[in-house]
DSSP file (Angstrom, degrees, kcal/mol; ACC not computed):
  #  RESIDUE AA STRUCTURE BP1 BP2  ACC     N-H-->O    O-->H-N    N-H-->O    O-->H-N    TCO  KAPPA ALPHA  PHI   PSI    X-CA   Y-CA   Z-CA
    1    1 A A              0   0    0      0, 0.0     2,-0.4     0, 0.0     0, 0.0   0.000 360.0 360.0 360.0 137.7   38.6   12.6   -3.0
    2    2 A T        -     0   0    0      4,-0.0     2,-0.5     1,-0.0     0, 0.0  -0.745 360.0-139.8 -91.7 133.4   35.1   11.0   -3.2
    3    3 A V    >   -     0   0    0     -2,-0.4     3,-1.1     1,-0.0     6,-0.1  -0.788  19.4-123.8 -93.3 129.2   32.5   12.1   -0.7
    4    4 A L  T 3  S+     0   0    0     -2,-0.5    -1,-0.0     1,-0.2     0, 0.0  -0.383  92.3  20.0 -68.2 148.9   30.3    9.4    0.7
    5    5 A N  T 3  S+     0   0    0      1,-0.2    -1,-0.2    -2,-0.1    -2,-0.0   0.740  84.8 151.1  64.3  24.0   26.6    9.9    0.3
    6    6 A S    X   -     0   0    0     -3,-1.1     3,-2.3     1,-0.1     6,-0.3  -0.656  58.6-117.7 -81.9 146.8   27.0   12.2   -2.6
    7    7 A P  T 3  S+     0   0    0      0, 0.0     6,-0.1     0, 0.0    -1,-0.1   0.762 114.3  59.1 -56.5 -25.4   24.1   12.1   -5.1
    8    8 A D  T 3  S+     0   0    0      4,-0.1     3,-0.0     5,-0.0    -3,-0.0   0.668  80.7 103.1 -78.4 -14.5   26.5   11.0   -7.8
    9    9 A D    <>  -     0   0    0     -3,-2.3     4,-1.9     1,-0.2     3,-0.3  -0.545  68.2-146.7 -71.0 123.4   27.4    7.9   -5.7
   10   10 A P  H  > S+     0   0    0      0, 0.0     4,-2.5     0, 0.0    -1,-0.2   0.856  97.7  54.9 -60.7 -35.6   25.6    4.9   -7.2
   11   11 A S  H  > S+     0   0    0      2,-0.2     4,-2.5     1,-0.2     5,-0.1   0.897 106.3  52.2 -66.0 -37.1   25.2    3.2   -3.8
   12   12 A F  H  > S+     0   0    0     -3,-0.3     4,-2.3    -6,-0.3    -1,-0.2   0.929 110.3  47.8 -61.7 -45.4   23.5    6.4   -2.5
   13   13 A T  H  X S+     0   0    0     -4,-1.9     4,-2.9     1,-0.2    -2,-0.2   0.897 110.2  53.0 -62.4 -39.4   21.1    6.3   -5.4
   14   14 A N  H  X S+     0   0    0     -4,-2.5     4,-2.9     2,-0.2     5,-0.2   0.917 107.6  50.8 -61.6 -42.9   20.5    2.6   -4.8
   15   15 A V  H  X S+     0   0    0     -4,-2.5     4,-2.6     2,-0.2    -2,-0.2   0.938 112.4  46.4 -60.3 -46.5   19.6    3.3   -1.2
   16   16 A I  H  X S+     0   0    0     -4,-2.3     4,-2.9     1,-0.2    -2,-0.2   0.928 113.0  50.0 -61.5 -44.5   17.2    6.1   -2.2
   17   17 A A  H  X S+     0   0    0     -4,-2.9     4,-2.8     1,-0.2     5,-0.2   0.919 111.6  47.9 -61.3 -43.8   15.6    3.8   -4.8
   18   18 A T  H  X S+     0   0    0     -4,-2.9     4,-2.7     2,-0.2     5,-0.2   0.934 112.6  48.8 -64.1 -44.0   15.2    1.0   -2.4
   19   19 A R  H  X S+     0   0    0     -4,-2.6     4,-2.7    -5,-0.2     5,-0.2   0.941 113.1  47.7 -59.6 -46.9   13.7    3.2    0.2
   20   20 A L  H  X S+     0   0    0     -4,-2.9     4,-3.0     1,-0.2     5,-0.2   0.936 112.7  48.0 -60.2 -47.2   11.3    4.7   -2.3
   21   21 A S  H  X S+     0   0    0     -4,-2.8     4,-2.5     1,-0.2    -1,-0.2   0.899 113.1  47.9 -64.2 -39.5   10.2    1.3   -3.7
   22   22 A T  H  X S+     0   0    0     -4,-2.7     4,-2.7    -5,-0.2    -1,-0.2   0.925 113.2  48.1 -67.3 -41.5    9.7   -0.1   -0.2
   23   23 A E  H  X S+     0   0    0     -4,-2.7     4,-2.6    -5,-0.2    -2,-0.2   0.927 113.1  47.8 -63.3 -43.4    7.6    3.0    0.8
   24   24 A I  H  X S+     0   0    0     -4,-3.0     4,-2.8    -5,-0.2    -1,-0.2   0.908 111.3  51.7 -62.8 -40.7    5.6    2.8   -2.3
   25   25 A G  H  X S+     0   0    0     -4,-2.5     4,-2.5    -5,-0.2    -2,-0.2   0.925 110.0  48.3 -60.7 -44.7    5.1   -1.0   -1.7
   26   26 A F  H  X S+     0   0    0     -4,-2.7     4,-2.8     2,-0.2    -2,-0.2   0.922 111.7  50.1 -61.4 -43.4    3.9   -0.3    1.8
   27   27 A L  H  X S+     0   0    0     -4,-2.6     4,-3.0     1,-0.2    -2,-0.2   0.925 110.7  49.2 -60.8 -44.8    1.5    2.4    0.5
   28   28 A M  H  X S+     0   0    0     -4,-2.8     4,-2.9     1,-0.2    -1,-0.2   0.913 111.9  48.6 -61.8 -42.3    0.1    0.1   -2.1
   29   29 A I  H  X S+     0   0    0     -4,-2.5     4,-2.8     2,-0.2    -2,-0.2   0.928 112.2  49.1 -63.3 -43.7   -0.4   -2.7    0.5
   30   30 A K  H  X S+     0   0    0     -4,-2.8     4,-2.7     2,-0.2     5,-0.2   0.947 113.3  46.3 -60.1 -48.6   -2.1   -0.2    2.8
   31   31 A C  H  X S+     0   0    0     -4,-3.0     4,-2.8     1,-0.2     5,-0.2   0.934 113.4  49.3 -59.0 -46.8   -4.4    1.1    0.0
   32   32 A F  H  X S+     0   0    0     -4,-2.9     4,-2.8    -5,-0.2    -1,-0.2   0.915 112.2  48.2 -60.1 -44.1   -5.2   -2.5   -1.1
   33   33 A L  H  X S+     0   0    0     -4,-2.8     4,-2.8     2,-0.2    -1,-0.2   0.925 112.6  47.5 -64.5 -44.1   -6.0   -3.5    2.5
   34   34 A S  H  X S+     0   0    0     -4,-2.7     4,-2.6     2,-0.2    -2,-0.2   0.923 114.0  47.3 -64.9 -42.0   -8.2   -0.5    3.1
   35   35 A V  H  X S+     0   0    0     -4,-2.8     4,-2.9    -5,-0.2     5,-0.2   0.926 112.7  49.6 -62.5 -44.1  -10.1   -1.1   -0.2
   36   36 A A  H  X S+     0   0    0     -4,-2.8     4,-2.6    -5,-0.2    -2,-0.2   0.913 111.4  49.1 -61.9 -42.3  -10.5   -4.8    0.5
   37   37 A L  H  X S+     0   0    0     -4,-2.8     4,-2.5     2,-0.2    -1,-0.2   0.930 112.3  47.9 -62.5 -44.9  -11.8   -4.0    4.0
   38   38 A T  H  X S+     0   0    0     -4,-2.6     4,-2.8     1,-0.2    -2,-0.2   0.938 112.9  47.7 -62.1 -46.3  -14.3   -1.5    2.6
   39   39 A C  H  X S+     0   0    0     -4,-2.9     4,-2.9     1,-0.2     5,-0.2   0.917 111.2  51.8 -59.9 -43.0  -15.5   -3.9   -0.1
   40   40 A H  H  X S+     0   0    0     -4,-2.6     4,-2.7    -5,-0.2    -1,-0.2   0.920 111.1  47.1 -60.7 -44.1  -15.8   -6.6    2.5
   41   41 A K  H  X S+     0   0    0     -4,-2.5     4,-2.9     2,-0.2    -1,-0.2   0.925 112.2  50.2 -63.5 -43.8  -17.9   -4.4    4.7
   42   42 A C  H  X S+     0   0    0     -4,-2.8     4,-2.8     1,-0.2     5,-0.2   0.932 112.5  46.8 -60.0 -45.4  -20.1   -3.3    1.7
   43   43 A V  H  X S+     0   0    0     -4,-2.9     4,-2.7     1,-0.2     5,-0.3   0.920 112.4  50.1 -63.1 -43.4  -20.6   -6.9    0.7
   44   44 A E  H  X S+     0   0    0     -4,-2.7     4,-2.4    -5,-0.2    -2,-0.2   0.932 112.4  47.4 -60.2 -45.3  -21.5   -7.9    4.3
   45   45 A M  H  X S+     0   0    0     -4,-2.9     4,-2.8     2,-0.2    -2,-0.2   0.931 113.0  47.6 -62.6 -46.2  -24.0   -5.0    4.6
   46   46 A S  H  X S+     0   0    0     -4,-2.8     4,-2.6     1,-0.2    -1,-0.2   0.918 114.0  46.5 -64.2 -42.2  -25.6   -5.8    1.3
   47   47 A S  H  X S+     0   0    0     -4,-2.7     4,-2.7    -5,-0.2    -1,-0.2   0.887 112.1  52.0 -66.9 -36.3  -25.9   -9.5    2.1
   48   48 A Y  H  X S+     0   0    0     -4,-2.4     4,-2.4    -5,-0.3    -2,-0.2   0.930 110.9  47.1 -63.5 -44.6  -27.2   -8.7    5.5
   49   49 A K  H  X S+     0   0    0     -4,-2.8     4,-2.9     2,-0.2     5,-0.2   0.922 112.1  50.7 -62.7 -43.2  -29.9   -6.4    4.0
   50   50 A K  H  X S+     0   0    0     -4,-2.6     4,-2.4     1,-0.2    -2,-0.2   0.938 111.7  47.3 -59.8 -46.6  -30.8   -9.1    1.5
   51   51 A N  H  X S+     0   0    0     -4,-2.7     4,-1.8     1,-0.2    -1,-0.2   0.895 112.8  49.3 -62.5 -39.2  -31.2  -11.7    4.2
   52   52 A R  H  < S+     0   0    0     -4,-2.4    -1,-0.2     1,-0.2    -2,-0.2   0.910 112.8  46.5 -68.2 -41.0  -33.2   -9.3    6.3
   53   53 A N  H  < S+     0   0    0     -4,-2.9    -1,-0.2     1,-0.2    -2,-0.2   0.866 110.9  53.7 -66.8 -33.9  -35.5   -8.5    3.4
   54   54 A W  H  <        0   0    0     -4,-2.4    -1,-0.2     1,-0.2    -2,-0.2   0.850 360.0 360.0 -70.5 -33.1  -35.8  -12.2    2.6
   55   55 A L     <        0   0    0     -4,-1.8    -1,-0.2    -5,-0.2    -2,-0.2   0.501 360.0 360.0 -73.9 360.0  -36.9  -13.1    6.1
């Protein structure tokens, strides 16, 4: 008899793989967004300082 959700079951492995890939994708998106936000803030600050020095 085959046991459902056994590690040898290919569908079970597929479910784990999909979950892992989606979680990794979410993590990558989160990291990318946070980095982009930080870079944007840095650029805004530097341009603000430049404008202030220029005035």
